[in-house]
ROSEGU-341747 format. One line per field, with one value per residue: residue in three letters; x, y, z of N, C-alpha, C in turn; residue number from 1. Coordinates in Angstrom, 2 decimals, padded with zeros to 5 digits. Each point is the difference from the previous one (the first is absolute). Example, Ala and Ser with C-alpha at 12.3 -4.5 7.8 and 13.67 -1.06 7.14 Angstrom:
code = ALA;SER;
neast = 013.19;-000.35;
nnorth = -005.69;001.05;
nup = 007.80;-000.72;
caeast = -000.89;000.82;
canorth = 001.19;001.19;
caup = 000.00;000.06;
ceast = 000.90;-000.77;
cnorth = 001.20;001.09;
cup = 000.00;000.73;
pos = 1;2;
This chain:
code = MET;SER;ALA;VAL;ASN;ASP;THR;LYS;PHE;SER;SER;GLU;VAL;PHE;PHE;LEU;THR;VAL;ILE;HIS;GLY;GLN;GLU;ASP;VAL;TYR;LEU;TRP;ILE;SER;VAL;PRO;PHE;CYS;LEU;MET;TYR;VAL;ILE;SER;ILE;VAL;GLY;ASN;SER;VAL;ILE;LEU;PHE;ILE;ILE;LYS;ARG;ASP;PRO;SER;LEU;HIS;GLU;PRO;MET;TYR;ILE;PHE;LEU;SER;MET;LEU;ALA;VAL;THR;ASP;LEU;GLY;LEU;SER;ILE;ALA;THR;MET;PRO;THR;THR;LEU;GLY;ILE;PHE;PHE;LEU;ASN;SER;ARG;GLU;ILE;SER;LEU;ASP;ALA;CYS;PHE;ALA;GLN;LEU;PHE;PHE;ILE;HIS;SER;LEU;THR;PHE;ILE;GLU;SER;SER;VAL;LEU;LEU;LEU;MET;ALA;PHE;ASP;ARG;PHE;VAL;ALA;ILE;SER;ASN;PRO;LEU;ARG;TYR;ALA;SER;ILE;LEU;THR;LEU;PRO;ARG;ILE;THR;LYS;MET;GLY;LEU;VAL;PHE;VAL;LEU;ARG;GLY;VAL;ALA;VAL;VAL;PHE;PRO;LEU;PRO;PHE;LEU;LEU;LYS;ARG;PHE;GLN;TYR;CYS;GLN;ALA;ASN;VAL;LEU;SER;HIS;SER;TYR;CYS;LEU;HIS;GLN;GLU;VAL;MET;LYS;MET;ALA;CYS;SER;ASP;ILE;ARG;VAL;ASN;SER;ILE;TYR;GLY;LEU;PHE;VAL;THR;VAL;SER;THR;VAL;THR;LEU;ASP;LEU;LEU;LEU;ILE;LEU;LEU;SER;TYR;VAL;MET;ILE;LEU;LYS;THR;VAL;LEU;ASN;ILE;ALA;SER;HIS;ALA;GLU;SER;VAL;ARG;ALA;LEU;SER;THR;CYS;VAL;SER;HIS;LEU;SER;ALA;VAL;LEU;LEU;PHE;TYR;ILE;SER;GLY;ILE;GLY;LEU;SER;ILE;VAL;GLN;ARG;PHE;GLY;ASN;SER;SER;SER;PRO;LEU;LEU;GLN;ILE;LEU;MET;GLY;TYR;ILE;TYR;LEU;LEU;VAL;PRO;PRO;MET;
neast = 134.51;-000.48;-000.11;001.18;000.49;-000.61;000.47;001.17;-000.07;-000.52;000.97;000.37;-000.66;-001.16;-000.71;-000.45;-001.29;-000.43;000.10;000.40;000.95;-000.32;001.31;-000.37;-000.98;001.14;000.32;-000.71;000.63;001.03;-000.79;-000.64;001.24;000.54;-001.04;000.16;001.32;-000.20;-000.96;000.79;001.11;-000.46;-000.72;000.91;000.87;-000.86;-000.24;001.30;000.20;-001.03;000.34;001.24;-000.44;-000.85;-000.24;-000.99;001.15;000.23;-000.57;-000.39;-001.13;000.19;000.15;-000.91;-000.77;000.41;-000.23;-001.13;-000.23;000.43;-000.69;-001.02;000.22;000.15;-001.07;-000.59;000.44;-000.38;-001.01;-000.21;001.02;-000.17;-001.32;000.03;000.86;-000.84;-001.11;000.54;000.55;-000.95;-000.27;000.42;001.22;-000.12;000.72;000.58;000.85;000.10;000.11;000.81;000.59;-000.03;000.30;000.92;000.21;000.11;000.60;000.83;000.10;000.19;000.74;000.64;-000.01;000.33;000.87;000.35;-000.08;000.68;000.83;-000.01;000.14;000.91;000.50;-000.23;000.56;000.91;000.22;-000.16;000.81;000.92;-000.91;-000.73;000.68;-000.22;-000.29;-000.70;-000.36;-000.16;000.65;000.54;000.12;-001.24;-000.38;000.69;-000.49;-001.21;000.13;000.52;-000.95;-000.84;000.49;000.07;-001.24;-000.35;000.67;-000.54;-001.12;000.25;000.33;-000.40;-000.90;000.47;-000.01;-001.22;-000.24;000.56;-000.50;-000.77;000.41;000.19;-000.19;-001.24;-000.86;-000.82;-000.76;-000.43;-001.26;000.39;-000.45;-000.31;000.42;-000.36;-000.31;-001.25;000.33;000.48;-000.77;-000.76;000.68;-000.23;001.27;-000.88;-000.09;-001.18;000.01;001.04;000.47;-000.25;000.46;001.06;000.18;-000.29;000.83;000.84;-000.25;000.04;001.08;000.07;000.27;000.24;000.66;000.61;000.14;000.32;000.76;000.43;000.08;000.57;000.74;000.10;000.27;000.71;000.61;000.04;000.39;000.80;000.41;-000.01;000.49;000.48;-001.01;000.59;-000.58;-000.44;-000.19;-000.53;-000.61;-000.37;-000.28;-000.56;-000.58;000.10;-000.33;-000.64;000.50;-000.27;-001.18;-000.08;000.52;-000.84;-000.99;000.34;000.21;-001.03;-000.87;000.59;000.03;-001.24;-000.39;000.77;-000.46;-001.21;000.16;000.56;-000.99;-000.83;001.13;000.34;-001.27;000.49;-000.63;001.26;-000.69;-000.75;001.12;000.53;-001.09;-000.11;001.31;-000.16;-001.01;000.72;001.09;-000.47;-000.93;000.15;001.28;-000.14;
nnorth = 107.43;000.15;001.31;-000.07;-000.77;000.84;001.03;-000.59;-000.27;001.21;000.20;-000.99;000.40;-000.64;000.62;-001.24;000.24;-000.69;000.25;001.19;-000.28;-001.08;000.21;000.45;000.26;-000.04;-000.74;000.88;001.04;-000.85;-000.25;001.21;000.51;-000.89;000.26;001.29;-000.14;-000.74;000.80;001.03;-000.59;-000.50;001.07;000.83;-000.73;-000.06;001.30;000.18;-000.74;000.59;001.20;-000.33;-000.51;001.03;-000.87;-000.13;000.24;-000.68;001.01;001.00;-000.09;-001.32;000.17;000.99;-000.82;-000.94;000.90;000.31;-001.31;-000.17;001.07;-000.43;-001.18;000.60;000.73;-001.09;-000.71;001.07;000.04;-001.32;-000.20;001.26;-000.21;-001.26;000.52;001.03;-000.72;-000.88;000.86;000.91;-000.47;001.22;-000.38;000.82;-000.64;001.01;-000.86;-000.59;001.22;000.36;-001.17;000.17;001.28;-000.49;-001.06;000.77;001.00;-000.85;-000.77;001.17;000.46;-001.16;000.09;001.28;-000.46;-000.95;000.94;000.71;-001.02;-000.10;001.33;-000.11;-000.99;000.73;001.00;-000.79;-000.58;001.25;000.68;-000.95;-000.55;000.18;001.12;-000.26;-001.25;000.59;000.89;-000.65;-000.16;-001.21;-000.04;000.47;-000.83;-000.94;000.48;000.12;-001.20;-000.47;000.66;-000.35;-001.22;000.06;000.50;-000.90;-000.90;000.39;000.35;-001.14;-000.57;001.23;-000.33;-001.27;000.22;000.52;-000.99;-000.84;000.99;-000.17;001.00;-000.97;001.21;-000.44;000.01;000.06;000.49;-001.13;000.38;-000.80;-001.24;000.86;-000.02;001.28;000.22;000.26;-001.01;-000.91;000.56;000.02;-001.15;000.36;000.37;-000.31;000.60;-000.18;001.15;-000.51;-000.51;001.19;000.64;-000.80;000.08;001.31;000.06;-000.77;000.71;001.14;-000.45;-000.37;000.26;001.29;-000.31;-000.97;000.86;000.94;-000.91;-000.32;001.28;000.20;-001.07;000.47;001.14;-000.63;-000.65;001.10;000.62;-001.04;-000.02;001.32;-000.46;-000.78;-000.61;-001.17;000.29;-001.24;000.14;001.19;-000.50;-001.05;000.87;000.85;-001.10;-000.21;001.25;-000.55;-001.21;000.24;000.52;-001.02;-000.80;000.56;000.03;-001.22;-000.37;000.62;-000.30;-001.18;-000.20;000.49;-000.70;-001.01;000.23;000.16;-001.05;-000.62;000.47;-000.23;-000.68;001.25;-000.10;-001.19;-000.86;-000.13;-000.26;001.05;000.63;-000.43;000.26;001.15;000.08;-000.46;000.84;000.89;-000.48;-000.02;000.94;000.69;-000.37;000.44;
nup = 108.37;001.23;-000.23;-000.60;000.98;000.85;-000.74;-000.11;001.29;000.30;-000.88;000.79;001.08;000.09;000.94;000.08;000.13;001.03;001.29;-000.38;000.89;-000.73;-000.06;001.20;-000.86;-000.70;001.07;000.71;-000.52;000.13;001.05;000.03;-000.09;000.82;000.79;-000.28;000.16;001.07;000.44;-000.32;000.44;001.15;000.32;-000.50;000.67;001.01;-000.17;-000.20;001.08;000.62;-000.47;000.29;001.13;000.09;-000.99;000.89;000.61;-001.10;000.64;-000.83;000.72;-000.06;-001.30;-000.02;000.71;-000.84;-000.97;000.63;000.13;-001.26;-000.36;000.75;-000.54;-001.17;000.30;000.45;-001.04;-000.71;000.87;-000.07;-000.87;-000.44;-000.04;-000.41;-000.87;000.05;-000.10;-000.82;-000.85;000.24;-001.21;000.34;-000.28;-001.04;-000.88;-000.65;-000.53;001.20;000.50;-001.01;000.17;001.32;-000.09;-000.87;000.78;001.08;-000.64;-000.61;001.09;000.62;-001.02;000.03;001.32;-000.16;-000.90;000.87;000.93;-000.91;-000.24;001.30;000.01;-000.96;000.72;001.08;-000.67;-000.55;001.19;000.44;-000.82;-000.17;000.81;-001.10;-000.02;001.29;-000.31;-000.98;000.92;001.14;-001.13;000.16;-001.34;000.00;000.95;-000.64;-001.14;000.55;000.58;-001.14;-000.65;000.96;-000.10;-001.32;000.08;000.95;-000.73;-001.16;000.64;000.67;-001.14;-000.40;000.93;000.00;-001.32;000.12;000.86;-000.86;-000.75;001.07;000.76;000.90;000.51;000.10;001.00;-001.07;000.97;-000.56;-000.23;-001.00;-000.04;-000.94;-001.25;000.02;-001.28;000.44;000.80;-000.85;-000.94;001.11;-000.04;-001.25;-000.16;-000.95;-001.17;000.59;-000.68;-000.65;001.15;000.55;-001.07;-000.10;001.32;-000.14;-001.05;000.67;001.09;-000.71;-000.65;001.27;001.26;-000.27;-001.11;000.67;001.02;-000.88;-000.60;001.22;000.34;-001.19;000.25;001.23;-000.57;-000.93;001.00;000.75;-001.10;-000.23;001.27;-000.09;-001.14;000.97;-000.58;000.13;001.15;000.01;-001.30;000.29;001.07;-000.73;-000.97;000.87;000.48;-001.33;000.29;001.04;-000.26;-001.30;000.27;000.84;-000.94;-000.89;000.87;000.41;-001.26;-000.58;000.95;000.24;-001.32;-000.18;001.06;-000.45;-001.23;000.55;000.80;-001.04;-000.76;001.00;-000.15;-000.32;-000.44;-000.29;000.77;000.44;001.13;-000.39;-000.35;001.13;000.72;-000.67;000.17;001.23;000.21;-000.68;000.62;001.24;000.14;-001.14;000.06;001.27;
caeast = 000.11;-001.19;-001.16;000.10;-000.36;-001.43;-000.70;000.19;-000.78;-001.42;-000.29;000.05;-001.07;-001.16;-000.38;-001.43;-000.66;-001.36;-000.71;001.07;-000.21;-000.64;000.93;-000.03;-001.15;000.02;-000.39;-001.46;-000.47;000.28;-001.05;-000.99;000.66;000.22;-001.30;-000.48;000.80;-000.38;-001.33;000.12;000.70;-000.75;-001.32;000.11;000.49;-001.14;-000.85;000.63;-000.04;-001.38;-000.34;000.77;-000.43;-001.40;-000.23;-001.19;000.39;000.85;-000.82;000.62;-000.05;000.95;001.34;000.35;000.22;001.33;000.96;000.03;000.67;001.44;000.50;000.03;001.12;001.23;000.09;000.34;001.39;000.90;000.10;000.19;001.36;000.56;-000.81;000.35;001.40;000.06;-000.59;000.69;001.45;000.32;000.75;-000.67;000.72;-000.24;000.83;-000.76;-000.41;-001.07;-001.16;-000.54;-000.60;-001.24;-001.04;-000.39;-000.97;-001.20;-000.79;-000.45;-001.08;-001.15;-000.65;-000.58;-001.21;-001.01;-000.44;-000.81;-001.31;-000.69;-000.42;-001.11;-001.17;-000.40;-000.61;-001.35;-000.80;-000.35;-000.87;-001.34;-000.55;-000.06;000.21;000.01;001.25;001.06;001.06;000.62;000.77;001.15;000.66;001.29;001.05;-000.23;000.34;001.47;000.55;-000.30;000.84;001.39;000.12;000.00;001.24;001.06;-000.19;000.44;001.46;000.62;-000.09;000.81;001.39;000.94;000.11;001.28;001.08;-000.16;000.44;001.42;000.85;000.04;000.85;-000.82;000.89;-000.80;-000.01;-000.39;-000.83;-001.32;-001.03;-000.61;000.94;000.21;000.33;-000.94;000.63;-000.34;000.76;001.44;000.47;000.11;001.27;001.08;000.39;000.05;-001.28;-000.80;-001.19;-000.23;-000.62;-001.36;-000.84;-000.17;-000.83;-001.38;-000.41;-000.21;-001.21;-001.17;-000.15;-000.27;-001.01;-001.12;-000.71;-000.70;-001.13;-001.04;-000.61;-000.80;-001.22;-000.80;-000.55;-001.09;-001.12;-000.65;-000.63;-001.19;-000.98;-000.54;-000.78;-001.24;-000.89;-000.52;-001.36;-000.14;000.77;000.86;001.11;000.86;000.76;000.94;001.07;000.85;000.68;001.23;001.03;000.29;001.37;000.92;-000.11;000.70;001.43;000.30;-000.06;001.11;001.27;000.13;-000.13;001.26;001.02;-000.23;000.29;001.45;000.52;-000.36;000.79;001.40;000.10;-000.17;000.63;000.47;-001.10;-000.69;000.72;000.89;-000.60;-001.04;000.70;000.50;-001.15;-000.57;000.90;-000.19;-001.35;000.02;000.74;-000.20;-001.40;-000.64;000.34;-000.59;
canorth = -001.33;-000.74;000.51;-000.50;-001.42;-000.09;000.36;-001.10;-001.15;000.25;000.01;-001.37;-000.83;000.58;-000.68;-000.28;000.07;-000.54;001.13;000.70;000.25;-001.16;-001.12;-000.91;-000.91;-000.58;-001.40;-000.06;000.55;-000.97;-001.03;000.28;000.07;-001.38;-000.60;000.54;-000.60;-001.42;-000.04;000.45;-000.98;-001.27;000.22;000.19;-001.27;-000.91;000.45;-000.44;-001.46;-000.43;000.38;-000.86;-001.40;-000.16;000.45;000.85;001.38;000.56;001.00;001.34;000.61;-000.66;000.28;001.32;-000.17;-000.61;001.08;000.83;-000.77;000.00;001.35;000.17;-000.82;000.74;001.14;-000.52;-000.49;001.14;000.80;-000.84;-000.24;001.10;000.16;-001.06;000.18;000.95;-000.62;-001.17;000.13;001.40;000.42;001.20;000.59;-000.52;000.74;000.78;-000.86;-000.88;000.85;000.35;-001.23;-000.26;000.95;-000.33;-001.09;000.43;000.89;-000.73;-000.89;000.83;000.46;-001.19;-000.33;000.97;-000.42;-001.21;000.44;000.56;-001.13;-000.66;000.86;-000.24;-001.33;000.12;000.78;-000.88;-001.06;000.53;000.70;-000.90;-001.36;-001.02;000.11;000.05;-000.96;000.33;001.25;-000.23;-001.27;-000.15;000.80;001.43;000.25;-000.07;001.22;001.14;-000.13;000.28;001.44;000.73;-000.34;000.78;001.41;000.19;-000.09;001.05;001.32;000.03;-000.32;001.13;000.54;-000.28;000.75;001.40;000.10;-000.36;001.14;000.92;-000.19;-000.08;000.47;000.25;-001.11;-001.19;-000.89;-000.10;-000.19;-001.32;-001.13;-000.26;001.22;000.58;001.08;001.31;000.25;-000.07;001.19;001.10;-000.14;000.52;001.40;000.54;000.46;-001.20;000.38;-000.97;-001.17;000.35;000.13;-001.32;-000.79;000.44;-000.50;-001.45;-000.22;000.41;-000.86;-001.39;-000.19;000.94;-000.39;-001.27;000.28;000.67;-001.00;-000.87;000.75;000.01;-001.35;-000.20;000.86;-000.73;-001.18;000.47;000.37;-001.26;-000.65;000.76;-000.32;-001.36;000.11;-000.79;000.48;-001.10;-000.11;001.17;-000.24;-001.10;000.53;000.86;-000.80;-000.55;001.06;000.43;-000.32;000.84;001.36;000.04;000.02;001.31;001.03;-000.21;000.31;001.40;000.91;-000.03;000.62;001.46;000.50;000.05;001.09;001.28;000.11;000.26;001.33;000.98;-000.69;000.91;000.38;-001.21;-000.80;-001.02;-001.31;-000.15;-000.34;-001.38;-000.90;000.03;-000.75;-001.44;-000.36;000.02;-001.11;-001.28;-000.40;-000.52;-001.40;-000.88;
caup = -000.61;000.43;-000.73;-001.36;000.04;000.26;-001.24;-000.94;000.48;-000.19;-001.43;-000.51;000.56;000.66;001.23;000.01;001.29;000.03;000.63;000.69;001.42;000.64;-000.16;001.14;-000.12;-001.34;000.06;-000.01;-001.28;-001.07;-000.07;-001.06;-001.31;-000.45;-000.27;-001.27;-001.08;-000.14;-000.61;-001.39;-000.82;-000.01;-000.60;-001.46;-000.56;-000.03;-001.11;-001.25;-000.05;-000.27;-001.37;-000.91;000.08;-000.36;-001.39;-000.10;000.35;-001.06;-000.66;000.10;001.33;000.90;-000.54;000.52;001.44;000.17;-000.25;001.21;001.04;-000.31;000.30;001.45;000.47;-000.30;000.92;001.34;-000.02;-000.19;001.23;001.19;000.51;000.79;001.22;000.94;000.35;001.12;001.19;000.55;-000.08;000.22;-001.19;-000.49;-001.13;-001.34;-000.95;-000.96;-001.11;000.47;000.23;-001.31;-000.55;000.72;-000.39;-001.37;000.03;000.71;-000.83;-001.20;000.38;000.38;-001.23;-000.63;000.75;-000.43;-001.33;000.15;000.50;-001.16;-000.83;000.69;-000.21;-001.39;000.01;000.56;-000.95;-001.12;000.50;000.28;-001.16;-001.16;000.53;-001.05;-000.75;001.01;-000.30;-001.29;000.15;000.91;-000.30;000.67;-000.66;000.23;001.40;000.09;-000.60;000.87;001.19;-000.36;-000.25;001.26;000.71;-000.65;000.37;001.38;000.06;-000.81;000.62;001.23;-000.34;000.14;001.36;000.66;-000.65;000.40;001.40;000.11;-000.36;001.13;001.17;001.21;001.07;001.18;000.97;-000.76;000.82;-000.60;001.01;-000.20;-000.05;-001.42;-000.72;-000.94;-000.75;000.54;001.22;-000.28;-000.71;000.95;000.70;-000.86;000.21;-001.35;-000.53;-000.27;-000.78;-001.08;000.61;000.43;-001.20;-000.62;000.91;-000.19;-001.31;000.10;000.79;-000.80;-001.19;000.37;001.04;-000.17;-001.22;000.28;000.89;-000.79;-000.87;000.86;000.31;-001.22;-000.16;000.94;-000.45;-001.09;000.61;000.70;-001.03;-000.52;001.05;000.19;-001.12;000.17;000.54;001.22;001.15;000.45;-000.95;000.23;001.23;-000.26;-000.85;000.82;001.04;-000.56;000.00;001.37;000.41;-000.78;000.53;001.29;-000.29;-000.60;001.04;000.92;-000.67;-000.41;001.14;000.75;-000.84;-000.03;001.34;000.18;-000.83;000.65;001.23;-000.37;-000.60;001.08;001.12;001.05;000.88;000.46;000.99;-000.57;000.21;-001.02;-001.24;000.10;-000.04;-001.35;-000.86;000.23;-000.47;-001.46;-000.58;000.67;000.15;-001.23;-000.29;001.00;
ceast = -001.23;-001.22;-000.02;-000.44;-001.50;-000.80;000.10;-000.85;-001.48;-000.36;-000.03;-001.14;-001.17;-000.27;-001.52;-000.56;-001.36;-000.92;001.01;-000.38;-000.65;000.89;-000.09;-001.18;-000.07;-000.47;-001.52;-000.56;000.19;-001.11;-001.04;000.62;000.21;-001.31;-000.55;000.77;-000.40;-001.36;000.07;000.59;-000.78;-001.33;000.04;000.52;-001.13;-000.95;000.56;-000.09;-001.40;-000.38;000.72;-000.57;-001.42;-000.26;-001.20;000.30;000.92;-000.82;000.63;000.03;001.05;001.44;000.48;000.27;001.37;001.10;000.15;000.75;001.51;000.62;000.11;001.10;001.32;000.20;000.42;001.46;000.98;000.21;000.40;001.45;000.53;-000.78;000.38;001.46;000.18;-000.50;000.92;001.52;000.48;000.86;-000.72;000.67;-000.40;000.82;-000.88;-000.53;-001.13;-001.29;-000.67;-000.68;-001.34;-001.11;-000.46;-001.07;-001.30;-000.88;-000.51;-001.20;-001.25;-000.76;-000.64;-001.29;-001.14;-000.57;-000.89;-001.39;-000.82;-000.52;-001.19;-001.28;-000.54;-000.70;-001.43;-000.92;-000.47;-001.00;-001.43;-000.64;-000.18;000.20;000.07;001.31;001.22;001.18;000.72;000.83;001.26;000.55;001.36;001.13;-000.16;000.35;001.51;000.64;-000.24;000.88;001.44;000.23;000.09;001.23;001.16;-000.12;000.50;001.50;000.64;-000.02;000.86;001.48;000.96;000.26;001.32;001.15;-000.09;000.46;001.50;000.92;000.14;001.12;-000.89;000.88;-000.78;000.02;-000.39;-000.77;-001.41;-001.02;-000.71;001.08;000.23;000.20;-001.12;000.65;-000.24;000.85;001.49;000.48;000.14;001.29;001.17;000.30;000.20;-001.39;-000.82;-001.23;-000.31;-000.69;-001.44;-000.95;-000.24;-000.87;-001.47;-000.55;-000.32;-001.30;-001.25;-000.25;-000.29;-001.16;-001.20;-000.83;-000.80;-001.24;-001.15;-000.71;-000.85;-001.32;-000.92;-000.67;-001.21;-001.19;-000.78;-000.68;-001.30;-001.10;-000.67;-000.93;-001.35;-001.01;-000.56;-001.35;-000.12;000.90;000.97;001.21;000.98;000.89;001.05;001.18;000.96;000.78;001.30;001.14;000.47;001.45;001.02;-000.04;000.72;001.51;000.42;000.04;001.18;001.32;000.14;-000.13;001.29;001.12;-000.12;000.31;001.49;000.60;-000.27;000.86;001.45;000.17;-000.10;000.59;000.42;-001.09;-000.76;000.88;000.91;-000.58;-001.08;000.62;000.44;-001.17;-000.62;000.86;-000.18;-001.38;-000.01;000.64;-000.30;-001.45;-000.64;000.42;-000.62;-001.48;
cnorth = -000.84;000.43;-000.53;-001.46;-000.19;000.30;-001.12;-001.19;000.20;000.01;-001.41;-000.87;000.87;-000.82;-000.13;000.04;-000.66;001.07;000.69;000.27;-001.15;-001.24;-001.02;-000.98;-000.62;-001.45;-000.14;000.52;-001.01;-001.02;000.33;000.08;-001.40;-000.67;000.48;-000.60;-001.45;-000.11;000.37;-001.08;-001.31;000.18;000.14;-001.26;-001.01;000.37;-000.48;-001.51;-000.49;000.31;-000.91;-001.42;-000.21;000.53;000.92;001.46;000.62;000.93;001.36;000.59;-000.59;000.14;001.36;-000.07;-000.62;001.02;000.88;-000.71;-000.03;001.35;000.23;-000.85;000.73;001.17;-000.46;-000.43;001.15;000.80;-000.82;-000.09;001.12;000.20;-001.05;000.08;000.96;-000.66;-001.04;000.10;001.41;000.55;001.16;000.59;-000.68;000.85;000.74;-000.88;-000.93;000.77;000.36;-001.21;-000.28;000.95;-000.23;-001.08;000.42;000.87;-000.69;-000.87;000.77;000.47;-001.17;-000.39;000.95;-000.40;-001.24;000.35;000.63;-001.11;-000.73;000.83;-000.18;-001.35;000.06;000.77;-000.87;-001.06;000.48;000.63;-000.91;-001.44;-001.07;000.00;-000.03;-000.90;000.33;001.28;-000.23;-001.41;-000.04;000.77;001.49;000.38;000.02;001.27;001.21;-000.03;000.35;001.49;000.77;-000.33;000.82;001.48;000.26;-000.02;001.19;001.36;000.11;-000.19;001.20;000.44;-000.33;000.80;001.49;000.20;-000.22;001.19;001.00;-000.33;000.04;000.34;000.33;-001.23;-001.32;-001.02;000.03;-000.33;-001.35;-001.07;-000.45;001.35;000.40;001.20;001.36;000.35;000.03;001.28;001.20;-000.06;000.60;001.44;000.66;000.46;-001.22;000.33;-000.99;-001.24;000.28;000.06;-001.36;-000.90;000.36;-000.51;-001.49;-000.29;000.31;-000.96;-001.45;-000.07;000.92;-000.36;-001.29;000.25;000.66;-001.00;-001.00;000.68;000.06;-001.36;-000.20;000.93;-000.71;-001.27;000.41;000.38;-001.26;-000.66;000.70;-000.27;-001.42;000.07;-000.70;000.53;-001.07;-000.16;001.16;-000.21;-001.08;000.49;000.87;-000.79;-000.61;001.02;000.38;-000.25;000.86;001.44;000.14;000.09;001.36;001.08;-000.11;000.44;001.50;000.98;000.04;000.66;001.50;000.60;000.13;001.15;001.36;000.22;000.32;001.41;001.08;-000.55;000.92;000.35;-001.22;-000.77;-001.02;-001.41;-000.27;-000.39;-001.46;-000.99;-000.05;-000.80;-001.50;-000.47;-000.14;-001.26;-001.37;-000.47;-000.51;-001.43;-000.98;-000.17;
cup = 000.35;-000.76;-001.42;-000.05;000.22;-001.25;-001.00;000.41;-000.28;-001.47;-000.57;000.50;000.44;001.26;000.04;001.41;-000.10;000.58;000.89;001.46;000.75;-000.07;001.13;-000.06;-001.40;-000.02;-000.08;-001.32;-001.12;-000.16;-001.06;-001.39;-000.57;-000.37;-001.34;-001.18;-000.23;-000.68;-001.48;-000.88;-000.10;-000.72;-001.50;-000.69;-000.12;-001.14;-001.34;-000.16;-000.38;-001.45;-001.00;-000.04;-000.50;-001.41;-000.15;000.33;-001.04;-000.89;000.21;001.40;000.93;-000.51;000.50;001.50;000.27;-000.29;001.23;001.12;-000.21;000.34;001.50;000.65;-000.21;000.94;001.40;000.05;-000.15;001.28;001.22;000.49;000.89;001.30;001.04;000.42;001.16;001.28;000.64;-000.01;000.32;-001.14;-000.66;-001.22;-001.31;-000.97;-000.99;-001.13;000.40;000.22;-001.32;-000.64;000.67;-000.42;-001.43;000.00;000.68;-000.90;-001.26;000.32;000.41;-001.24;-000.74;000.72;-000.37;-001.36;000.07;000.52;-001.12;-000.91;000.63;-000.12;-001.42;-000.13;000.52;-000.96;-001.16;000.45;000.21;-001.23;-001.22;000.43;-001.08;-000.80;000.91;-000.38;-001.29;000.07;000.83;-000.23;000.69;-000.69;000.24;001.44;000.19;-000.54;000.88;001.26;-000.29;-000.23;001.32;000.86;-000.57;000.34;001.40;000.14;-000.70;000.70;001.26;-000.30;000.14;001.44;000.69;-000.59;000.34;001.44;000.14;-000.29;001.14;000.97;001.23;001.19;001.26;000.92;-000.64;000.84;-000.58;001.08;-000.14;000.01;-001.44;-000.69;-000.96;-000.66;000.63;001.21;-000.27;-000.66;000.93;000.81;-000.79;000.35;-001.35;-000.40;-000.44;-000.86;-001.12;000.53;000.40;-001.19;-000.64;000.87;-000.14;-001.34;000.05;000.74;-000.80;-001.15;000.33;000.99;-000.19;-001.22;000.22;000.86;-000.77;-000.91;000.79;000.36;-001.21;-000.22;000.92;-000.29;-001.09;000.52;000.69;-000.98;-000.57;001.00;000.19;-001.11;000.08;000.72;001.35;001.11;000.48;-000.91;000.18;001.22;-000.23;-000.85;000.82;001.04;-000.51;000.01;001.39;000.39;-000.74;000.50;001.33;-000.21;-000.56;001.07;000.95;-000.62;-000.26;001.16;000.81;-000.80;-000.05;001.36;000.26;-000.79;000.64;001.23;-000.32;-000.56;001.07;001.29;001.14;000.99;000.54;000.97;-000.68;000.14;-001.04;-001.34;000.00;-000.13;-001.38;-000.97;000.15;-000.43;-001.52;-000.58;000.63;000.02;-001.29;-000.37;000.98;-000.18;
pos = 1;2;3;4;5;6;7;8;9;10;11;12;13;14;15;16;17;18;19;20;21;22;23;24;25;26;27;28;29;30;31;32;33;34;35;36;37;38;39;40;41;42;43;44;45;46;47;48;49;50;51;52;53;54;55;56;57;58;59;60;61;62;63;64;65;66;67;68;69;70;71;72;73;74;75;76;77;78;79;80;81;82;83;84;85;86;87;88;89;90;91;92;93;94;95;96;97;98;99;100;101;102;103;104;105;106;107;108;109;110;111;112;113;114;115;116;117;118;119;120;121;122;123;124;125;126;127;128;129;130;131;132;133;134;135;136;137;138;139;140;141;142;143;144;145;146;147;148;149;150;151;152;153;154;155;156;157;158;159;160;161;162;163;164;165;166;167;168;169;170;171;172;173;174;175;176;177;178;179;180;181;182;183;184;185;186;187;188;189;190;191;192;193;194;195;196;197;198;199;200;201;202;203;204;205;206;207;208;209;210;211;212;213;214;215;216;217;218;219;220;221;222;223;224;225;226;227;228;229;230;231;232;233;234;235;236;237;238;239;240;241;242;243;244;245;246;247;248;249;250;251;252;253;254;255;256;257;258;259;260;261;262;263;264;265;266;267;268;269;270;271;272;273;274;275;276;277;278;279;280;281;282;283;284;285;286;287;288;
């Protein structure tokens, strides 16, 4: 009877973890986490406030920056409640429905952020390659349509994931290695055939993040080609300098994301602590 009850209980909740085995120092670990959340939320809010208040910043580049700030705010808010709940309330349990909802928002916002980085690369390409037509190409209605398309894409590709996970029975320990839910980790907790989820997850990754990264690389190849044709060395350097902040954001976002995917795929041969750290770097550092 006890075994039956345990199975039923484990099938209704997951158990979240910040850093397994370090529960006695959670108070100290909470300091950098809280600091990162505060910096992310306050910093991105300030960016949005400044762009909204200053009419001179109502240009395509800053509109895309505000999109990125909104997405990063969403990511921070989606991951913050469960993380802080563990630190301050020792609340490690999360219901299946709440877990599925959280992973839906995390993955949707992640794919939307990838799309915004692509739009920012397109913005830099147009600004450097066609500076005289910049304002006529990137009009506000066109920017709105592009943003809406990518938001819908991010939501649409992730929408089936909670339903694919909901059909499983979860009869294992259900102890997750993070303080939030990710599809790759949750599906491994199922005691059913997860091939459909694996194939669909791979399709979603290739059709969103991988495609966006390839298009960003193509944009920068074309930008570099344009810059090399500029006769003045000073003008070339000035043109490339406008891309530095965007390139930094791209490298941070994609390197941490690719690193997390590799670690999760080859998780049996990698350190559990490495998996945990890569997960937090992927979701907490880029918004900050």
